[in-house]
Biopython code that builds the backbone (N, CA, C, O; Angstrom):
import numpy as np
from Bio.PDB.StructureBuilder import StructureBuilder

atoms = [
    (1, "MET", "N", (0.189, 16.450, -0.996)),
    (1, "MET", "CA", (-0.729, 15.357, -0.817)),
    (1, "MET", "C", (-2.165, 15.864, -0.781)),
    (1, "MET", "O", (-3.069, 15.191, -1.274)),
    (2, "GLN", "N", (-2.382, 17.025, -0.212)),
    (2, "GLN", "CA", (-3.731, 17.579, -0.124)),
    (2, "GLN", "C", (-4.319, 17.814, -1.505)),
    (2, "GLN", "O", (-5.536, 17.743, -1.676)),
    (3, "ARG", "N", (-3.490, 18.089, -2.478)),
    (3, "ARG", "CA", (-4.006, 18.313, -3.833)),
    (3, "ARG", "C", (-4.496, 17.035, -4.485)),
    (3, "ARG", "O", (-5.323, 17.081, -5.396)),
    (4, "LEU", "N", (-3.995, 15.888, -4.028)),
    (4, "LEU", "CA", (-4.414, 14.623, -4.620)),
    (4, "LEU", "C", (-5.792, 14.185, -4.146)),
    (4, "LEU", "O", (-6.529, 13.544, -4.895)),
    (5, "PHE", "N", (-6.151, 14.527, -2.895)),
    (5, "PHE", "CA", (-7.411, 14.077, -2.325)),
    (5, "PHE", "C", (-8.160, 15.280, -1.770)),
    (5, "PHE", "O", (-7.561, 16.165, -1.159)),
    (6, "SER", "N", (-9.464, 15.309, -1.985)),
    (6, "SER", "CA", (-10.244, 16.432, -1.501)),
    (6, "SER", "C", (-10.415, 16.387, 0.010)),
    (6, "SER", "O", (-10.612, 17.421, 0.648)),
    (7, "MET", "N", (-10.339, 15.178, 0.589)),
    (7, "MET", "CA", (-10.473, 15.074, 2.033)),
    (7, "MET", "C", (-9.848, 13.763, 2.490)),
    (7, "MET", "O", (-9.590, 12.861, 1.692)),
    (8, "PHE", "N", (-9.616, 13.685, 3.782)),
    (8, "PHE", "CA", (-9.151, 12.457, 4.398)),
    (8, "PHE", "C", (-10.315, 11.933, 5.235)),
    (8, "PHE", "O", (-10.566, 12.461, 6.318)),
    (9, "PRO", "N", (-11.033, 10.909, 4.764)),
    (9, "PRO", "CA", (-12.266, 10.483, 5.425)),
    (9, "PRO", "C", (-12.045, 10.021, 6.856)),
    (9, "PRO", "O", (-11.040, 9.389, 7.181)),
    (10, "ASN", "N", (-13.006, 10.351, 7.695)),
    (10, "ASN", "CA", (-13.004, 9.967, 9.091)),
    (10, "ASN", "C", (-14.153, 8.991, 9.320)),
    (10, "ASN", "O", (-14.922, 8.741, 8.392)),
    (11, "GLY", "N", (-14.295, 8.450, 10.479)),
    (11, "GLY", "CA", (-15.406, 7.561, 10.804)),
    (11, "GLY", "C", (-15.243, 6.198, 10.149)),
    (11, "GLY", "O", (-14.132, 5.680, 10.042)),
    (12, "TRP", "N", (-16.378, 5.611, 9.704)),
    (12, "TRP", "CA", (-16.348, 4.288, 9.090)),
    (12, "TRP", "C", (-15.545, 4.243, 7.795)),
    (12, "TRP", "O", (-14.804, 3.281, 7.593)),
    (13, "PRO", "N", (-15.654, 5.244, 6.894)),
    (13, "PRO", "CA", (-14.813, 5.193, 5.697)),
    (13, "PRO", "C", (-13.322, 5.239, 6.019)),
    (13, "PRO", "O", (-12.526, 4.564, 5.366)),
    (14, "GLY", "N", (-12.938, 6.032, 7.022)),
    (14, "GLY", "CA", (-11.536, 6.075, 7.427)),
    (14, "GLY", "C", (-11.071, 4.752, 8.014)),
    (14, "GLY", "O", (-9.942, 4.321, 7.780)),
    (15, "ALA", "N", (-11.958, 4.104, 8.786)),
    (15, "ALA", "CA", (-11.624, 2.796, 9.352)),
    (15, "ALA", "C", (-11.492, 1.742, 8.255)),
    (15, "ALA", "O", (-10.625, 0.872, 8.330)),
    (16, "ALA", "N", (-12.349, 1.819, 7.240)),
    (16, "ALA", "CA", (-12.267, 0.873, 6.122)),
    (16, "ALA", "C", (-10.971, 1.058, 5.344)),
    (16, "ALA", "O", (-10.358, 0.077, 4.923)),
    (17, "LEU", "N", (-10.546, 2.305, 5.148)),
    (17, "LEU", "CA", (-9.272, 2.540, 4.467)),
    (17, "LEU", "C", (-8.100, 2.045, 5.299)),
    (17, "LEU", "O", (-7.129, 1.519, 4.757)),
    (18, "LEU", "N", (-8.186, 2.212, 6.614)),
    (18, "LEU", "CA", (-7.144, 1.673, 7.495)),
    (18, "LEU", "C", (-7.086, 0.158, 7.370)),
    (18, "LEU", "O", (-5.999, -0.416, 7.300)),
    (19, "LEU", "N", (-8.247, -0.498, 7.340)),
    (19, "LEU", "CA", (-8.297, -1.947, 7.191)),
    (19, "LEU", "C", (-7.698, -2.384, 5.856)),
    (19, "LEU", "O", (-6.933, -3.348, 5.810)),
    (20, "LEU", "N", (-8.035, -1.688, 4.772)),
    (20, "LEU", "CA", (-7.452, -2.001, 3.462)),
    (20, "LEU", "C", (-5.942, -1.883, 3.495)),
    (20, "LEU", "O", (-5.233, -2.759, 3.000)),
    (21, "ARG", "N", (-5.447, -0.795, 4.082)),
    (21, "ARG", "CA", (-3.999, -0.583, 4.145)),
    (21, "ARG", "C", (-3.310, -1.659, 4.978)),
    (21, "ARG", "O", (-2.257, -2.164, 4.590)),
    (22, "LEU", "N", (-3.901, -2.014, 6.128)),
    (22, "LEU", "CA", (-3.297, -3.021, 6.996)),
    (22, "LEU", "C", (-3.261, -4.396, 6.337)),
    (22, "LEU", "O", (-2.238, -5.079, 6.379)),
    (23, "VAL", "N", (-4.376, -4.802, 5.728)),
    (23, "VAL", "CA", (-4.431, -6.119, 5.089)),
    (23, "VAL", "C", (-3.442, -6.198, 3.933)),
    (23, "VAL", "O", (-2.705, -7.176, 3.814)),
    (24, "ALA", "N", (-3.421, -5.188, 3.092)),
    (24, "ALA", "CA", (-2.495, -5.204, 1.960)),
    (24, "ALA", "C", (-1.050, -5.186, 2.442)),
    (24, "ALA", "O", (-0.212, -5.917, 1.915)),
    (25, "GLY", "N", (-0.755, -4.365, 3.428)),
    (25, "GLY", "CA", (0.616, -4.279, 3.922)),
    (25, "GLY", "C", (1.088, -5.563, 4.574)),
    (25, "GLY", "O", (2.211, -6.007, 4.331)),
    (26, "ILE", "N", (0.239, -6.169, 5.405)),
    (26, "ILE", "CA", (0.621, -7.407, 6.077)),
    (26, "ILE", "C", (0.825, -8.528, 5.065)),
    (26, "ILE", "O", (1.782, -9.293, 5.180)),
    (27, "LEU", "N", (-0.060, -8.639, 4.075)),
    (27, "LEU", "CA", (0.102, -9.671, 3.048)),
    (27, "LEU", "C", (1.362, -9.457, 2.224)),
    (27, "LEU", "O", (2.055, -10.419, 1.892)),
    (28, "LEU", "N", (1.665, -8.215, 1.893)),
    (28, "LEU", "CA", (2.879, -7.941, 1.125)),
    (28, "LEU", "C", (4.131, -8.308, 1.912)),
    (28, "LEU", "O", (5.049, -8.927, 1.374)),
    (29, "ILE", "N", (4.164, -7.928, 3.173)),
    (29, "ILE", "CA", (5.332, -8.242, 3.989)),
    (29, "ILE", "C", (5.467, -9.755, 4.176)),
    (29, "ILE", "O", (6.570, -10.297, 4.098)),
    (30, "HIS", "N", (4.346, -10.432, 4.423)),
    (30, "HIS", "CA", (4.385, -11.886, 4.588)),
    (30, "HIS", "C", (4.868, -12.574, 3.321)),
    (30, "HIS", "O", (5.760, -13.421, 3.381)),
    (31, "ASN", "N", (4.295, -12.223, 2.178)),
    (31, "ASN", "CA", (4.704, -12.847, 0.914)),
    (31, "ASN", "C", (6.165, -12.568, 0.611)),
    (31, "ASN", "O", (6.876, -13.445, 0.122)),
    (32, "GLY", "N", (6.621, -11.350, 0.898)),
    (32, "GLY", "CA", (8.009, -11.000, 0.636)),
    (32, "GLY", "C", (8.968, -11.784, 1.506)),
    (32, "GLY", "O", (9.988, -12.270, 1.019)),
    (33, "ILE", "N", (8.656, -11.916, 2.792)),
    (33, "ILE", "CA", (9.538, -12.655, 3.697)),
    (33, "ILE", "C", (9.573, -14.141, 3.333)),
    (33, "ILE", "O", (10.637, -14.759, 3.352)),
    (34, "VAL", "N", (8.416, -14.711, 3.002)),
    (34, "VAL", "CA", (8.380, -16.121, 2.601)),
    (34, "VAL", "C", (9.209, -16.340, 1.341)),
    (34, "VAL", "O", (9.935, -17.330, 1.246)),
    (35, "ALA", "N", (9.113, -15.436, 0.378)),
    (35, "ALA", "CA", (9.885, -15.578, -0.860)),
    (35, "ALA", "C", (11.375, -15.400, -0.602)),
    (35, "ALA", "O", (12.186, -16.108, -1.198)),
    (36, "LEU", "N", (11.749, -14.482, 0.261)),
    (36, "LEU", "CA", (13.162, -14.261, 0.542)),
    (36, "LEU", "C", (13.779, -15.441, 1.295)),
    (36, "LEU", "O", (14.933, -15.795, 1.055)),
    (37, "VAL", "N", (13.016, -16.047, 2.198)),
    (37, "VAL", "CA", (13.527, -17.185, 2.960)),
    (37, "VAL", "C", (13.647, -18.426, 2.080)),
    (37, "VAL", "O", (14.549, -19.241, 2.272)),
    (38, "SER", "N", (12.741, -18.569, 1.120)),
    (38, "SER", "CA", (12.750, -19.770, 0.279)),
    (38, "SER", "C", (13.861, -19.772, -0.759)),
    (38, "SER", "O", (14.088, -20.796, -1.404)),
    (39, "GLY", "N", (14.554, -18.667, -0.938)),
    (39, "GLY", "CA", (15.698, -18.630, -1.852)),
    (39, "GLY", "C", (15.303, -18.615, -3.313)),
    (39, "GLY", "O", (15.588, -19.563, -4.044)),
    (40, "VAL", "N", (14.657, -17.564, -3.740)),
    (40, "VAL", "CA", (14.250, -17.438, -5.141)),
    (40, "VAL", "C", (15.348, -16.725, -5.930)),
    (40, "VAL", "O", (16.392, -16.381, -5.376)),
    (41, "ALA", "N", (15.112, -16.509, -7.208)),
    (41, "ALA", "CA", (16.086, -15.856, -8.082)),
    (41, "ALA", "C", (16.339, -14.419, -7.629)),
    (41, "ALA", "O", (15.531, -13.824, -6.916)),
    (42, "VAL", "N", (17.478, -13.876, -8.060)),
    (42, "VAL", "CA", (17.900, -12.542, -7.626)),
    (42, "VAL", "C", (16.901, -11.474, -8.051)),
    (42, "VAL", "O", (16.620, -10.559, -7.277)),
    (43, "LEU", "N", (16.365, -11.568, -9.251)),
    (43, "LEU", "CA", (15.400, -10.577, -9.721)),
    (43, "LEU", "C", (14.142, -10.590, -8.856)),
    (43, "LEU", "O", (13.606, -9.532, -8.525)),
    (44, "LEU", "N", (13.674, -11.767, -8.492)),
    (44, "LEU", "CA", (12.496, -11.859, -7.639)),
    (44, "LEU", "C", (12.786, -11.379, -6.215)),
    (44, "LEU", "O", (11.893, -10.868, -5.539)),
    (45, "VAL", "N", (14.028, -11.540, -5.759)),
    (45, "VAL", "CA", (14.410, -11.013, -4.453)),
    (45, "VAL", "C", (14.294, -9.497, -4.450)),
    (45, "VAL", "O", (13.810, -8.913, -3.480)),
    (46, "ILE", "N", (14.731, -8.862, -5.519)),
    (46, "ILE", "CA", (14.640, -7.401, -5.622)),
    (46, "ILE", "C", (13.180, -6.966, -5.650)),
    (46, "ILE", "O", (12.799, -6.027, -4.952)),
    (47, "VAL", "N", (12.366, -7.639, -6.451)),
    (47, "VAL", "CA", (10.945, -7.283, -6.558)),
    (47, "VAL", "C", (10.241, -7.494, -5.220)),
    (47, "VAL", "O", (9.439, -6.659, -4.804)),
    (48, "GLN", "N", (10.537, -8.603, -4.545)),
    (48, "GLN", "CA", (9.905, -8.867, -3.248)),
    (48, "GLN", "C", (10.369, -7.864, -2.193)),
    (48, "GLN", "O", (9.589, -7.489, -1.317)),
    (49, "SER", "N", (11.627, -7.425, -2.264)),
    (49, "SER", "CA", (12.109, -6.409, -1.325)),
    (49, "SER", "C", (11.387, -5.084, -1.532)),
    (49, "SER", "O", (11.062, -4.390, -0.568)),
    (50, "VAL", "N", (11.140, -4.740, -2.778)),
    (50, "VAL", "CA", (10.360, -3.527, -3.065)),
    (50, "VAL", "C", (8.934, -3.697, -2.550)),
    (50, "VAL", "O", (8.340, -2.748, -2.038)),
    (51, "GLY", "N", (8.384, -4.905, -2.685)),
    (51, "GLY", "CA", (7.049, -5.188, -2.152)),
    (51, "GLY", "C", (6.993, -5.059, -0.637)),
    (51, "GLY", "O", (6.007, -4.558, -0.096)),
    (52, "ILE", "N", (8.044, -5.506, 0.057)),
    (52, "ILE", "CA", (8.096, -5.358, 1.516)),
    (52, "ILE", "C", (8.128, -3.880, 1.881)),
    (52, "ILE", "O", (7.434, -3.457, 2.806)),
    (53, "GLY", "N", (8.923, -3.094, 1.171)),
    (53, "GLY", "CA", (8.967, -1.645, 1.423)),
    (53, "GLY", "C", (7.626, -0.985, 1.181)),
    (53, "GLY", "O", (7.206, -0.124, 1.953)),
    (54, "GLY", "N", (6.941, -1.387, 0.100)),
    (54, "GLY", "CA", (5.609, -0.848, -0.171)),
    (54, "GLY", "C", (4.609, -1.241, 0.899)),
    (54, "GLY", "O", (3.741, -0.445, 1.256)),
    (55, "GLY", "N", (4.719, -2.458, 1.418)),
    (55, "GLY", "CA", (3.835, -2.897, 2.492)),
    (55, "GLY", "C", (4.049, -2.100, 3.766)),
    (55, "GLY", "O", (3.087, -1.766, 4.457)),
    (56, "ILE", "N", (5.289, -1.793, 4.080)),
    (56, "ILE", "CA", (5.581, -0.983, 5.267)),
    (56, "ILE", "C", (5.018, 0.420, 5.097)),
    (56, "ILE", "O", (4.440, 0.977, 6.030)),
    (57, "LEU", "N", (5.185, 0.994, 3.902)),
    (57, "LEU", "CA", (4.632, 2.332, 3.649)),
    (57, "LEU", "C", (3.107, 2.332, 3.753)),
    (57, "LEU", "O", (2.521, 3.284, 4.267)),
    (58, "LEU", "N", (2.464, 1.271, 3.268)),
    (58, "LEU", "CA", (1.005, 1.206, 3.363)),
    (58, "LEU", "C", (0.534, 1.077, 4.803)),
    (58, "LEU", "O", (-0.445, 1.716, 5.191)),
    (59, "ILE", "N", (1.209, 0.270, 5.594)),
    (59, "ILE", "CA", (0.811, 0.124, 6.992)),
    (59, "ILE", "C", (0.932, 1.457, 7.717)),
    (59, "ILE", "O", (0.056, 1.823, 8.500)),
    (60, "LEU", "N", (2.012, 2.179, 7.459)),
    (60, "LEU", "CA", (2.196, 3.474, 8.103)),
    (60, "LEU", "C", (1.279, 4.551, 7.531)),
    (60, "LEU", "O", (0.995, 5.544, 8.200)),
    (61, "GLY", "N", (0.821, 4.361, 6.310)),
    (61, "GLY", "CA", (0.017, 5.388, 5.656)),
    (61, "GLY", "C", (0.873, 6.546, 5.183)),
    (61, "GLY", "O", (0.409, 7.686, 5.149)),
    (62, "LEU", "N", (2.097, 6.274, 4.824)),
    (62, "LEU", "CA", (3.033, 7.291, 4.359)),
    (62, "LEU", "C", (3.192, 7.166, 2.851)),
    (62, "LEU", "O", (3.455, 6.079, 2.336)),
    (63, "TRP", "N", (3.034, 8.272, 2.150)),
    (63, "TRP", "CA", (3.139, 8.311, 0.689)),
    (63, "TRP", "C", (2.229, 7.245, 0.061)),
    (63, "TRP", "O", (2.664, 6.468, -0.788)),
    (64, "THR", "N", (1.010, 7.222, 0.475)),
    (64, "THR", "CA", (0.074, 6.170, 0.090)),
    (64, "THR", "C", (-0.143, 6.060, -1.425)),
    (64, "THR", "O", (-0.168, 4.940, -1.937)),
    (65, "PRO", "N", (-0.301, 7.170, -2.171)),
    (65, "PRO", "CA", (-0.466, 7.001, -3.621)),
    (65, "PRO", "C", (0.764, 6.377, -4.287)),
    (65, "PRO", "O", (0.634, 5.563, -5.201)),
    (66, "ILE", "N", (1.937, 6.756, -3.831)),
    (66, "ILE", "CA", (3.161, 6.191, -4.393)),
    (66, "ILE", "C", (3.282, 4.725, -3.992)),
    (66, "ILE", "O", (3.629, 3.881, -4.818)),
    (67, "ALA", "N", (2.998, 4.419, -2.733)),
    (67, "ALA", "CA", (3.082, 3.036, -2.260)),
    (67, "ALA", "C", (2.057, 2.151, -2.967)),
    (67, "ALA", "O", (2.368, 1.012, -3.313)),
    (68, "GLY", "N", (0.850, 2.650, -3.185)),
    (68, "GLY", "CA", (-0.168, 1.864, -3.890)),
    (68, "GLY", "C", (0.229, 1.574, -5.324)),
    (68, "GLY", "O", (0.035, 0.460, -5.810)),
    (69, "ALA", "N", (0.783, 2.566, -6.003)),
    (69, "ALA", "CA", (1.251, 2.344, -7.376)),
    (69, "ALA", "C", (2.423, 1.369, -7.389)),
    (69, "ALA", "O", (2.528, 0.532, -8.285)),
    (70, "LEU", "N", (3.287, 1.474, -6.412)),
    (70, "LEU", "CA", (4.426, 0.565, -6.297)),
    (70, "LEU", "C", (3.954, -0.870, -6.068)),
    (70, "LEU", "O", (4.488, -1.807, -6.663)),
    (71, "VAL", "N", (2.965, -1.035, -5.214)),
    (71, "VAL", "CA", (2.404, -2.362, -4.940)),
    (71, "VAL", "C", (1.785, -2.949, -6.210)),
    (71, "VAL", "O", (1.980, -4.129, -6.504)),
    (72, "SER", "N", (1.053, -2.149, -6.952)),
    (72, "SER", "CA", (0.442, -2.641, -8.196)),
    (72, "SER", "C", (1.508, -3.058, -9.187)),
    (72, "SER", "O", (1.369, -4.084, -9.853)),
    (73, "PHE", "N", (2.575, -2.271, -9.292)),
    (73, "PHE", "CA", (3.666, -2.607, -10.204)),
    (73, "PHE", "C", (4.363, -3.899, -9.780)),
    (73, "PHE", "O", (4.673, -4.742, -10.622)),
    (74, "VAL", "N", (4.608, -4.056, -8.490)),
    (74, "VAL", "CA", (5.249, -5.271, -7.979)),
    (74, "VAL", "C", (4.382, -6.487, -8.274)),
    (74, "VAL", "O", (4.893, -7.521, -8.704)),
    (75, "GLU", "N", (3.086, -6.377, -8.050)),
    (75, "GLU", "CA", (2.203, -7.526, -8.276)),
    (75, "GLU", "C", (2.097, -7.875, -9.753)),
    (75, "GLU", "O", (1.973, -9.050, -10.099)),
    (76, "ILE", "N", (2.145, -6.887, -10.624)),
    (76, "ILE", "CA", (2.157, -7.172, -12.059)),
    (76, "ILE", "C", (3.442, -7.896, -12.433)),
    (76, "ILE", "O", (3.419, -8.849, -13.211)),
    (77, "CYS", "N", (4.562, -7.444, -11.879)),
    (77, "CYS", "CA", (5.845, -8.103, -12.148)),
    (77, "CYS", "C", (5.868, -9.532, -11.627)),
    (77, "CYS", "O", (6.492, -10.402, -12.235)),
    (78, "LEU", "N", (5.200, -9.783, -10.520)),
    (78, "LEU", "CA", (5.200, -11.128, -9.942)),
    (78, "LEU", "C", (4.238, -12.080, -10.657)),
    (78, "LEU", "O", (4.354, -13.295, -10.493)),
    (79, "MET", "N", (3.301, -11.565, -11.439)),
    (79, "MET", "CA", (2.373, -12.441, -12.158)),
    (79, "MET", "C", (3.037, -13.124, -13.349)),
    (79, "MET", "O", (2.657, -14.239, -13.705)),
    (80, "PHE", "N", (4.009, -12.486, -13.962)),
    (80, "PHE", "CA", (4.553, -13.009, -15.206)),
    (80, "PHE", "C", (5.488, -14.204, -15.058)),
    (80, "PHE", "O", (5.510, -15.035, -15.966)),
    (81, "PRO", "N", (6.263, -14.353, -13.980)),
    (81, "PRO", "CA", (7.113, -15.556, -13.903)),
    (81, "PRO", "C", (6.334, -16.853, -13.744)),
    (81, "PRO", "O", (6.935, -17.927, -13.776)),
    (82, "GLY", "N", (5.041, -16.792, -13.578)),
    (82, "GLY", "CA", (4.234, -18.008, -13.472)),
    (82, "GLY", "C", (4.169, -18.560, -12.065)),
    (82, "GLY", "O", (4.222, -19.774, -11.865)),
    (83, "THR", "N", (4.055, -17.683, -11.099)),
    (83, "THR", "CA", (3.939, -18.145, -9.721)),
    (83, "THR", "C", (2.579, -18.801, -9.512)),
    (83, "THR", "O", (1.664, -18.637, -10.318)),
    (84, "ALA", "N", (2.465, -19.538, -8.428)),
    (84, "ALA", "CA", (1.218, -20.239, -8.135)),
    (84, "ALA", "C", (0.201, -19.347, -7.444)),
    (84, "ALA", "O", (-0.913, -19.791, -7.168)),
    (85, "GLN", "N", (0.554, -18.107, -7.159)),
    (85, "GLN", "CA", (-0.313, -17.211, -6.393)),
    (85, "GLN", "C", (-0.931, -16.120, -7.274)),
    (85, "GLN", "O", (-0.956, -14.954, -6.881)),
    (86, "VAL", "N", (-1.415, -16.476, -8.425)),
    (86, "VAL", "CA", (-1.938, -15.472, -9.350)),
    (86, "VAL", "C", (-3.140, -14.738, -8.755)),
    (86, "VAL", "O", (-3.271, -13.527, -8.931)),
    (87, "GLN", "N", (-4.019, -15.456, -8.054)),
    (87, "GLN", "CA", (-5.174, -14.801, -7.435)),
    (87, "GLN", "C", (-4.729, -13.801, -6.376)),
    (87, "GLN", "O", (-5.292, -12.711, -6.275)),
    (88, "ASN", "N", (-3.733, -14.162, -5.596)),
    (88, "ASN", "CA", (-3.195, -13.271, -4.577)),
    (88, "ASN", "C", (-2.584, -12.022, -5.224)),
    (88, "ASN", "O", (-2.759, -10.911, -4.725)),
    (89, "ASN", "N", (-1.870, -12.211, -6.331)),
    (89, "ASN", "CA", (-1.269, -11.077, -7.041)),
    (89, "ASN", "C", (-2.332, -10.140, -7.599)),
    (89, "ASN", "O", (-2.184, -8.920, -7.533)),
    (90, "ILE", "N", (-3.395, -10.703, -8.144)),
    (90, "ILE", "CA", (-4.477, -9.874, -8.686)),
    (90, "ILE", "C", (-5.157, -9.095, -7.568)),
    (90, "ILE", "O", (-5.442, -7.907, -7.720)),
    (91, "LEU", "N", (-5.419, -9.763, -6.441)),
    (91, "LEU", "CA", (-6.075, -9.108, -5.317)),
    (91, "LEU", "C", (-5.210, -7.971, -4.759)),
    (91, "LEU", "O", (-5.718, -6.871, -4.543)),
    (92, "LEU", "N", (-3.938, -8.211, -4.526)),
    (92, "LEU", "CA", (-3.072, -7.171, -3.988)),
    (92, "LEU", "C", (-2.859, -6.034, -4.985)),
    (92, "LEU", "O", (-2.756, -4.873, -4.588)),
    (93, "GLY", "N", (-2.792, -6.358, -6.269)),
    (93, "GLY", "CA", (-2.691, -5.305, -7.279)),
    (93, "GLY", "C", (-3.927, -4.423, -7.303)),
    (93, "GLY", "O", (-3.826, -3.204, -7.437)),
    (94, "ALA", "N", (-5.104, -5.048, -7.173)),
    (94, "ALA", "CA", (-6.349, -4.273, -7.133)),
    (94, "ALA", "C", (-6.431, -3.422, -5.867)),
    (94, "ALA", "O", (-6.918, -2.293, -5.919)),
    (95, "LEU", "N", (-5.965, -3.941, -4.735)),
    (95, "LEU", "CA", (-5.935, -3.142, -3.507)),
    (95, "LEU", "C", (-5.002, -1.940, -3.657)),
    (95, "LEU", "O", (-5.301, -0.851, -3.168)),
    (96, "GLY", "N", (-3.888, -2.141, -4.325)),
    (96, "GLY", "CA", (-2.977, -1.022, -4.568)),
    (96, "GLY", "C", (-3.608, 0.065, -5.408)),
    (96, "GLY", "O", (-3.466, 1.249, -5.105)),
    (97, "VAL", "N", (-4.306, -0.327, -6.463)),
    (97, "VAL", "CA", (-4.991, 0.657, -7.314)),
    (97, "VAL", "C", (-6.092, 1.361, -6.536)),
    (97, "VAL", "O", (-6.270, 2.571, -6.677)),
    (98, "ALA", "N", (-6.837, 0.618, -5.715)),
    (98, "ALA", "CA", (-7.905, 1.226, -4.918)),
    (98, "ALA", "C", (-7.340, 2.243, -3.933)),
    (98, "ALA", "O", (-7.936, 3.301, -3.735)),
    (99, "LEU", "N", (-6.214, 1.944, -3.319)),
    (99, "LEU", "CA", (-5.616, 2.886, -2.373)),
    (99, "LEU", "C", (-5.047, 4.117, -3.070)),
    (99, "LEU", "O", (-5.031, 5.205, -2.494)),
    (100, "VAL", "N", (-4.587, 3.954, -4.294)),
    (100, "VAL", "CA", (-4.157, 5.130, -5.064)),
    (100, "VAL", "C", (-5.347, 6.042, -5.317)),
    (100, "VAL", "O", (-5.236, 7.263, -5.206)),
    (101, "ALA", "N", (-6.483, 5.449, -5.657)),
    (101, "ALA", "CA", (-7.658, 6.245, -5.998)),
    (101, "ALA", "C", (-8.346, 6.850, -4.773)),
    (101, "ALA", "O", (-8.826, 7.982, -4.829)),
    (102, "LEU", "N", (-8.395, 6.102, -3.670)),
    (102, "LEU", "CA", (-9.163, 6.539, -2.508)),
    (102, "LEU", "C", (-8.366, 7.369, -1.518)),
    (102, "LEU", "O", (-8.923, 8.239, -0.849)),
    (103, "GLY", "N", (-7.085, 7.115, -1.418)),
    (103, "GLY", "CA", (-6.265, 7.856, -0.472)),
    (103, "GLY", "C", (-6.068, 7.105, 0.819)),
    (103, "GLY", "O", (-6.574, 5.993, 0.972)),
    (104, "PRO", "N", (-5.338, 7.693, 1.760)),
    (104, "PRO", "CA", (-4.942, 6.974, 2.960)),
    (104, "PRO", "C", (-5.962, 6.968, 4.089)),
    (104, "PRO", "O", (-5.920, 6.069, 4.929)),
    (105, "GLY", "N", (-6.864, 7.920, 4.145)),
    (105, "GLY", "CA", (-7.775, 8.039, 5.276)),
    (105, "GLY", "C", (-7.179, 8.913, 6.365)),
    (105, "GLY", "O", (-6.033, 9.353, 6.268)),
    (106, "VAL", "N", (-7.963, 9.159, 7.396)),
    (106, "VAL", "CA", (-7.543, 10.087, 8.432)),
    (106, "VAL", "C", (-6.530, 9.460, 9.387)),
    (106, "VAL", "O", (-5.755, 10.179, 10.017)),
    (107, "ARG", "N", (-6.526, 8.131, 9.504)),
    (107, "ARG", "CA", (-5.604, 7.452, 10.408)),
    (107, "ARG", "C", (-4.342, 7.052, 9.657)),
    (107, "ARG", "O", (-4.094, 5.866, 9.440)),
    (108, "SER", "N", (-3.551, 8.032, 9.264)),
    (108, "SER", "CA", (-2.332, 7.779, 8.511)),
    (108, "SER", "C", (-1.338, 8.904, 8.754)),
    (108, "SER", "O", (-1.692, 9.984, 9.227)),
    (109, "LEU", "N", (-0.101, 8.624, 8.422)),
    (109, "LEU", "CA", (0.914, 9.673, 8.518)),
    (109, "LEU", "C", (0.693, 10.746, 7.455)),
    (109, "LEU", "O", (1.018, 11.914, 7.671)),
    (110, "ASP", "N", (0.143, 10.351, 6.310)),
    (110, "ASP", "CA", (-0.175, 11.348, 5.280)),
    (110, "ASP", "C", (-1.160, 12.379, 5.804)),
    (110, "ASP", "O", (-1.008, 13.572, 5.539)),
    (111, "ALA", "N", (-2.160, 11.938, 6.541)),
    (111, "ALA", "CA", (-3.152, 12.872, 7.091)),
    (111, "ALA", "C", (-2.518, 13.785, 8.128)),
    (111, "ALA", "O", (-2.839, 14.972, 8.198)),
    (112, "LEU", "N", (-1.614, 13.229, 8.937)),
    (112, "LEU", "CA", (-0.939, 14.066, 9.932)),
    (112, "LEU", "C", (-0.020, 15.095, 9.290)),
    (112, "LEU", "O", (0.052, 16.240, 9.738)),
    (113, "LEU", "N", (0.679, 14.684, 8.245)),
    (113, "LEU", "CA", (1.645, 15.581, 7.610)),
    (113, "LEU", "C", (1.007, 16.545, 6.615)),
    (113, "LEU", "O", (1.377, 17.718, 6.556)),
    (114, "TYR", "N", (0.044, 16.049, 5.830)),
    (114, "TYR", "CA", (-0.471, 16.833, 4.708)),
    (114, "TYR", "C", (-1.959, 17.120, 4.778)),
    (114, "TYR", "O", (-2.502, 17.757, 3.876)),
    (115, "GLY", "N", (-2.632, 16.665, 5.826)),
    (115, "GLY", "CA", (-4.076, 16.847, 5.926)),
    (115, "GLY", "C", (-4.459, 18.282, 6.203)),
    (115, "GLY", "O", (-3.612, 19.165, 6.337)),
    (116, "ARG", "N", (-5.749, 18.483, 6.285)),
    (116, "ARG", "CA", (-6.259, 19.821, 6.560)),
    (116, "ARG", "C", (-5.844, 20.261, 7.952)),
    (116, "ARG", "O", (-5.888, 19.490, 8.911)),
    (117, "LYS", "N", (-5.443, 21.514, 8.034)),
    (117, "LYS", "CA", (-5.037, 22.099, 9.307)),
    (117, "LYS", "C", (-6.061, 23.139, 9.721)),
    (117, "LYS", "O", (-6.629, 23.842, 8.885)),
    (118, "ARG", "N", (-6.284, 23.224, 10.998)),
    (118, "ARG", "CA", (-7.208, 24.224, 11.511)),
    (118, "ARG", "C", (-6.398, 25.416, 12.005)),
    (118, "ARG", "O", (-5.491, 25.276, 12.826)),
    (119, "VAL", "N", (-6.743, 26.585, 11.490)),
    (119, "VAL", "CA", (-6.045, 27.814, 11.869)),
    (119, "VAL", "C", (-7.011, 28.690, 12.654)),
    (119, "VAL", "O", (-8.082, 29.038, 12.157)),
    (120, "ASN", "N", (-6.647, 29.039, 13.847)),
    (120, "ASN", "CA", (-7.466, 29.904, 14.698)),
    (120, "ASN", "C", (-6.863, 31.302, 14.725)),
    (120, "ASN", "O", (-5.700, 31.481, 15.089)),
    (121, "PHE", "N", (-7.652, 32.276, 14.342)),
    (121, "PHE", "CA", (-7.203, 33.656, 14.399)),
    (121, "PHE", "C", (-7.712, 34.287, 15.689)),
    (121, "PHE", "O", (-8.860, 34.063, 16.075)),
    (122, "PRO", "N", (-6.874, 35.073, 16.361)),
    (122, "PRO", "CA", (-7.321, 35.707, 17.614)),
    (122, "PRO", "C", (-8.347, 36.802, 17.379)),
    (122, "PRO", "O", (-8.816, 37.424, 18.332)),
]
sb = StructureBuilder()
sb.init_structure("model")
sb.init_model(0)
sb.init_chain("A")
sb.init_seg("    ")
for serial, (resi, resn, name, xyz) in enumerate(atoms, 1):
    if name == "N":
        sb.init_residue(resn, " ", resi, " ")
    sb.init_atom(name, np.array(xyz, "f"), 0.0, 1.0, " ", f" {name:<3s}", serial, name[0])
structure = sb.get_structure()
């Protein structure tokens, strides 16, 4: 993960990335649960389930580049059946691409697992 991003931003940029991840994740989980409860077609159930998984990964900040790409793919797939939420799909797809490009920020599991480590020599 460290090779994908030169740094994990702290301060206001890190807080903004956390906000992006939280908003995208909460919207994905909400849209997925609403679609699953309403009883849509089997293919859309699978796509929405993948969207819920991507939303959970984004909230946790785990595998953020993979989750962002997954979210963008899910939103592209959801635009074609002609749903009424095209603006929502475009917005969430753009958030997924932005998170792929920007990274997870310092407040994420990616930063804890793969971020810069400080080594102290005696």
